[in-house]
C-alpha positions, 0 to 999 in steps of 0.5 A: 476470533481473528478480526477480518482484515476488512474490519481495520481502519487506517491511521497515518501521519505519512511516516507510519501507520496504525490499524484500528478495528471497529471494536476500538482496538489498535492491533498494529502500530510501528513507530517511528516508520512503517517498517519499524518493529511493532509495539502493537502486534495483535494483528499477527497474533492476539492481544498478548502481542500488543494492543490498545483497546478503547471502548465502552465498558458495555459489551453490547455497545454498538459502533459505527464509524467514518472518517472525518471528511477527507482526512484520516481522522477516524470517528467511531460512534458508540451507542449504549443503553446509557448514552452516546459517545464518539472516539476520534483517533488520529496520528498527528501530521506534525513533523517531529511528533510520532504519536496517536491521539484517542479523544473520547467526546460525550454526545448524550447521556453517560458512557463508561469507557475502558482503556486497556494498553499492552505494549510489546516492542520489537514485534512482541519480543521486548517487554517494556519497563513501565512506570508512572511518571506523572506529576502535578495531577497529570497521569503519565506512564512511561514504557521503555525497552531497548531503543524505544520509549513511549509515554501515554498521557490521559486518564489514570492507567493502573497495572493489571496483570501484564497490561495497564487499564483505566476506566472513566465516565464520559458525559455529554459535552465533555471530552477525554484525551489519551495520547501515546507518544514515541521517542528514542529511549536515550532522550528525555521522555516524549513530551506532551503537546496541544492535542486540540491544535494537533488534531485541527492541523491534521484535519486541515492538512488532509483536507487541503491535500484532498482538495487538490485532486483533479479529475476525480470523475464519476467515482470521485469518492473512491478515487479521492480516498484511494489517492489519499491512501497512496499519500498515507503510504508515502513517507513525508520526509524521504519520499519513499512509497511503501507497498502496504502498511503491514507485513505477513497478512496471508494471501491464503488464510492459514498458509505460508504466502505471507510477505513483508510489504512495508518497503519501496518497490520501484515498480509500485512506486512508479505506478503510484507516481503515474496516478499522482501525476494524472490527478495533479500532484506534480510535487509528489512526482518531484519528491519521488524522483529525488528519492529515486536518484538517491536510492539508486545512485552509483553503479546501475548494475547494482539497481535493486527492485526494492529499497527501504523507506529511506533507500536502504539496500539491505532488507534480508528476509527473516522469520519471527517465531514469536508471532503466530501469524494472522489466524495462525498463518505462519511464518511471519516475515520481516524483510523480503527475499525478493530484494535479491531478485532480477526483475527485468520489467522494473526499469521499464516502469521507472522510465514510463513514470518519468516520461509521464512526469516530464510530459506533465511539466516536471523539468528534467535535470542533468542528473535525472536524465543522466540516471535514465541513460545509465539505466538504459545502458545497463538494461542493454547489457542484460537485454536477453537475460531471463528474470523472475517476473512482476509477481516475484516467482520463487522458481526458475527464471523465464522470459516473462512476456510482461517483463519483455514488454516492459524492456521494450517500453524502457527503450521506447521511452528513451527514444522518445526522450531523444527524438521528441524532447531533445535529450541526448542518448544512444538512440540508434542502439536503443531503437535496435534493441527495442525492435529486437525485443518486439520481434522476440515477443512476436516470435516466442511470446504468442501462442498458436491460438493467438494469445500472449503467453505468460512466458516463452515456455508455456501456453498459460496466460497471466494477468500482467499481460493486461499491462501491454496496451497500457504502455503502448506495446499493442492496442487494446483491441489488438487481436492478440490482446482480445485472444489473451483476455478470452483465454484469461476468462477461460482459465483465470476467472473460475469465480468471476474474479481474475487470478494473477496466474495459475499457481501450479508449478511456476512460482516455486511455492506451496499452496494457492492464493486468492484473486488479486484485486489490482488485476481485476481493476486492470481488466476493467480498463481493458474492457472499457477501452476495447468496446466492452464498457458495460462489462467494465462498469459491471465489474467495477461495481463488483470490485468497489463493493469489496472495499470496506466501509471506509473505502479501503482495499487489501491485496486480494479477495476471497469470493468464497467467504467474501473476505479481503486477504493479503496486506492492507491497505495495498497501494497497488489495489488503490492505484489500479482502482484509480486507473480503472475509474479513469478508463471508465471516464475516458470511454464514457459516452457523454461529458464527465464532470471533473 
């Protein structure tokens, strides 16, 4: 049976990530980066595509799990008829160490454990050459294929068909470590390291990071965990912020809406930046701005909507025939064809986020402001160009109202940077273009019924319109906004969960999708800031109940089956949760503890 998406826990070293099921199996691991080829790919197939199971031999063993405080050290407690043991899973944060630690600790009695490892590099396309290389009593296997080499140290693993298996008994007070370490195949085999010290540094690092969260408010645990997820998806060296840790988890089970989210969308990263800033992480803002300057350096006409983790531009979309897909949802894709799309809103999100950084005290440099001016100059040349919108439609371009509003926001932030902050810029041109775009929306983006429309050629609404008051285009209680929300409630909330849009015709794809969690979190903020706070609180309660037992959210939710859907954990879902919690705190009737 396919493991539910919500059943997975996240491990991260802020360079890559692993997904671990409650059954003790790592079904997804890409090293050394989020977007590297998988070595455990069972998430998109079965164990024959790579997995590492570590659990009691007793099939009736019962598991509960938690994170070790505010960390990404996962603790799975196993209870059997003969004893209790805990497994500590972690990816060390130490630079230069690309590894997974799996420590088994005996709590009481005795527990027989079985470890079964099947390595399949490069999305299960490369079967490695595996041999025993341990000496002086140390048990080590080395697996090599193409550019990848992995060592696994710990209990002795013996070849069993296409896997390697080990078995031992853990007693109360004892511990047994298994460590997988990755390195380039042309160098010496990845060495061992001090596991206890690495675990302790990892705990301390995450705890110290979480302790810096400011103004977590009344949803402190969820806000802190969500910010930690955003950090787990932010590459510690490059500063690139990926949209999710996975590829090709389906938006519709069994369908073809399966995309690779292990890249840096300027929009999602800019929104993450705002969440960081709102909660005190100015260093993250500086790090990402430096990434941005590197990634889009050169001709502003060549700016893309998305990049690789280090700013790579070439992300061609390909299909992998060798992976059958999650629950048979095919095709499995790597790369993303949206890289070539024109999405007019992106520069607006970037300008809004960089203004927030400036307002929070991140000093503007000559280079960073010159880049923003160049972006606005490029936007001026394309000001009346239709686009494919925030949801990356694969149909025809339109004048999407959300995109037009973000164009307005881009020029608005440029004007404020000149008039309020003293920077140089062509403010007269920007003001004229800002006013032109507003007039265009007022004339063509508002239906006769009073609501904003998805684009200028339809009477449909779109959840992205909830962003308009967030960026100051209109007030939350603007009559057009209230009419838009009412129309959404009529047409986009059949089950009480907000869809992004109605998929019939506009997106150029077959099939349907489930409600997008970020959109419902946006609706919480809209309700809270337009006098409907009780409804906001009720919707927030319903939404947060969708998070799994570790506080993790994927992209979408199927209310019919109660299943999370789409790539996981999803940065946009978590940053939207933070925004919704902030909105509820900002509109609370009494004081809120920080």
